[in-house]
Structures are given as structure tokens and as C-alpha cells.
C-alpha positions as CSV (number, residue, x, y, z in Angstrom):
1,M,0.0,-0.1,0.1
2,S,1.6,3.2,-1.2
3,K,1.1,6.5,0.6
4,K,0.4,9.7,-1.4
5,P,3.0,12.1,-1.1
6,S,2.1,14.8,1.4
7,R,1.9,18.6,-0.1
8,R,3.3,21.2,1.7
9,P,1.2,24.0,2.9
10,L,1.7,27.0,0.6
11,N,3.4,30.0,2.1
12,E,1.6,33.4,2.4
13,M,3.4,34.7,-0.9
14,Q,2.0,31.4,-2.8
15,Q,-1.5,31.8,-1.5
16,L,-1.5,35.5,-2.8
17,I,-0.4,34.1,-6.1
18,A,-3.1,31.5,-6.5
19,K,-5.8,34.0,-5.3
20,R,-4.7,36.5,-7.6
21,R,-4.7,33.8,-10.4
22,V,-8.2,32.9,-9.8
23,A,-9.3,36.8,-9.3
24,R,-7.8,37.2,-12.8
25,R,-9.6,34.2,-14.4
26,L,-13.0,35.4,-12.7
27,A,-12.3,39.1,-14.0
28,M,-11.8,37.7,-17.3
29,I,-15.3,35.9,-16.8
30,G,-16.9,39.0,-15.8
31,T,-15.5,41.5,-18.4
32,Y,-16.5,38.6,-21.2
33,Q,-19.9,38.8,-19.7
34,W,-20.0,42.6,-19.7
35,L,-18.9,42.5,-23.3
36,M,-21.5,40.0,-24.2
37,T,-24.5,41.6,-22.4
38,G,-23.8,45.1,-21.5
39,N,-24.9,44.5,-18.0
40,T,-23.7,46.8,-15.2
41,F,-21.0,46.0,-12.9
42,E,-23.4,45.3,-9.9
43,E,-25.6,42.7,-12.3
44,I,-22.2,40.8,-13.1
45,Y,-21.3,40.9,-9.6
46,L,-24.5,39.6,-8.4
47,N,-24.3,36.7,-10.9
48,F,-21.3,35.7,-9.5
49,Q,-22.8,35.4,-6.1
50,Q,-25.6,33.4,-7.5
51,D,-23.8,30.9,-9.7
52,L,-22.7,28.2,-7.8
53,E,-19.5,27.3,-9.9
54,L,-18.5,31.1,-9.9
55,A,-19.4,31.6,-6.0
56,E,-17.3,28.7,-5.2
57,D,-14.4,30.2,-7.1
58,F,-15.1,33.5,-5.9
59,R,-14.5,32.2,-2.5
60,K,-10.9,31.2,-3.6
61,C,-10.1,34.5,-5.0
62,D,-8.7,37.6,-3.9
63,A,-11.9,39.5,-3.7
64,A,-10.8,42.9,-3.4
65,F,-8.4,42.4,-6.4
66,F,-11.1,41.0,-8.3
67,H,-13.5,43.9,-7.5
68,K,-11.1,46.4,-8.5
69,M,-10.1,44.7,-11.8
70,L,-13.7,43.9,-12.9
71,R,-15.2,47.2,-11.9
72,W,-12.1,49.2,-13.5
73,S,-12.0,47.3,-17.0
74,I,-15.8,48.1,-17.3
75,E,-15.9,51.6,-16.3
76,N,-12.8,52.9,-17.9
77,T,-13.5,52.0,-21.4
78,E,-12.2,55.4,-22.8
79,Q,-8.8,55.2,-21.0
80,L,-8.4,51.5,-21.9
81,E,-9.2,51.9,-25.6
82,T,-6.8,54.7,-25.8
83,L,-4.1,52.5,-24.5
84,L,-4.9,49.4,-26.7
85,N,-6.2,50.9,-30.1
86,P,-2.7,52.1,-31.4
87,H,-1.4,48.8,-31.1
88,L,-4.2,46.7,-32.9
89,D,-4.5,46.1,-36.8
90,R,-8.3,46.0,-36.2
91,K,-10.8,48.1,-34.2
92,L,-11.1,46.6,-30.7
93,S,-14.9,46.1,-31.2
94,Q,-13.6,43.3,-33.9
95,V,-11.1,41.6,-31.4
96,D,-12.6,38.3,-30.2
97,M,-14.4,38.8,-27.0
98,I,-12.0,36.6,-24.7
99,E,-8.9,38.2,-26.1
100,H,-10.6,41.6,-25.6
101,A,-11.9,40.7,-22.1
102,V,-8.2,39.4,-21.5
103,M,-6.5,42.4,-22.8
104,R,-8.9,44.6,-20.6
105,I,-7.8,43.3,-17.4
106,A,-4.4,43.0,-18.2
107,T,-4.3,46.7,-19.0
108,C,-6.1,47.7,-15.8
109,E,-3.6,45.5,-13.8
110,L,-0.8,47.1,-15.5
111,I,-1.9,50.8,-14.7
112,N,-3.3,49.9,-11.1
113,N,-0.9,47.3,-9.8
114,P,2.6,48.2,-10.3
115,E,3.8,45.9,-7.7
116,T,3.0,43.0,-10.1
117,P,5.7,43.0,-12.6
118,Y,4.6,43.4,-16.1
119,K,6.2,40.0,-17.2
120,V,3.7,38.4,-14.3
121,V,0.6,40.4,-16.1
122,V,1.6,39.4,-19.7
123,N,2.4,35.7,-18.7
124,E,-0.7,35.1,-17.0
125,S,-2.9,36.8,-19.6
126,V,-1.2,34.6,-22.4
127,N,-2.1,31.6,-20.1
128,L,-5.7,32.6,-20.0
129,T,-6.0,33.0,-23.5
130,K,-4.1,29.8,-24.2
131,K,-7.0,28.2,-21.9
132,F,-9.9,30.1,-23.1
133,G,-9.2,31.8,-26.5
134,A,-8.7,30.9,-30.0
135,E,-5.7,28.7,-31.0
136,Q,-3.0,31.1,-31.6
137,A,-4.7,34.1,-30.0
138,H,-2.0,34.0,-27.0
139,K,0.6,35.3,-29.3
140,F,-1.6,38.1,-30.5
141,V,-2.3,39.1,-26.8
142,N,1.3,38.8,-26.1
143,G,2.3,41.2,-28.4
144,I,-0.1,43.6,-27.9
145,L,0.2,43.7,-23.9
146,D,4.0,44.0,-24.4
147,K,3.4,47.1,-26.2
148,V,1.0,48.5,-23.9
149,A,3.6,47.5,-20.8
150,S,6.2,49.5,-22.7
151,Q,3.6,52.6,-22.5
152,T,2.3,52.1,-19.0
153,R,5.8,51.1,-17.6
154,P,8.2,52.3,-19.4
155,E,11.2,52.4,-16.9
156,E,10.2,48.6,-15.9
157,F,10.2,47.7,-19.5
158,R,13.3,49.4,-20.5
159,A,15.0,47.6,-17.5
160,S,13.8,44.1,-18.6
161,Q,14.9,44.6,-22.3
162,S,18.3,45.9,-21.2
163,S,18.9,42.9,-19.0
164,A,17.6,40.5,-21.7
165,L,20.4,41.6,-23.9
166,T,23.0,41.3,-21.6
């Protein structure tokens, strides 16, 4: 009879990372719902409380981070479009809604959460797109978000680029 290997409990930082990962996924789902329905933040938030699966996931996330990301991505359309549109080869309204939602929440995080390295934001967004988006959409999202990061976090972006060259 073999024993299952015991898992070490996550430390505080690992717990935060895991909770934020769930919050990003839920914020992407909420933003996608908003793009599809035009519902208000409050209506979408209420749906998260009423849907059993979403409510269960919500209990596993960083709720404040989720709330901030979802509300900001819904209520700051003009600022988000100003940052995203110059890098697109088509109108944002023509971008697949999953990729659109992912780019909105990533841009929100790039602007509002400087404590999260931009490469983490981009990587998490690429992973969400690989899981939920079209087959090669992660490449598109990666390219756009790198350009947005160079605008929103120019010092961090330059430092990262120069360290990659050495």
C-alpha cells in the first residue's frame, strides 16, 4: 500500500499568487459577460454570487483584487481603448471577446498594480488566452500587451529589455 506524497502547505506569498490567479480568471469571465450583455458591474457581480460554480471559485480568490479589476475594466473604457487601439490591426470591437476581455483586465492591472511585474501580468494573460481563447490568440495578446506595458511601465519595460540583452 503506497502513501500519497503529502503536499506542503502554501506559504503566504504562494497563497496570494494563487488567489490572484483565480481573481484574474474571474475578472476575465466578468468582463467577457459585460462585453456580451452590456450589464452593469453590479448585475455581473450579483451573478457571481448566485452562480454556484462562480461563487465557489470566488471564495478562493483575492476578492478585493477581483472587484477592482472587474469594476475598472468595465468603467474605464475610454482609457483602455486609448491604450489598446494604437497597437491593434483592427478595431477593438472586432477583436474576439475572450482576447478583448483578457487585454482589458491585463491593461487594468498594468495601470493599477505596479507591485506586480509586467512580465507576470503578460504571462498570466497569455495563459488565460491559451486556456479560453482561440488556438493562436495568445501570440496576439502577448504582442499587444508587451506594447501596452512599454507605455504604461516604461522604466520597468526598458530595464527588462536591457537585462535581456546582457
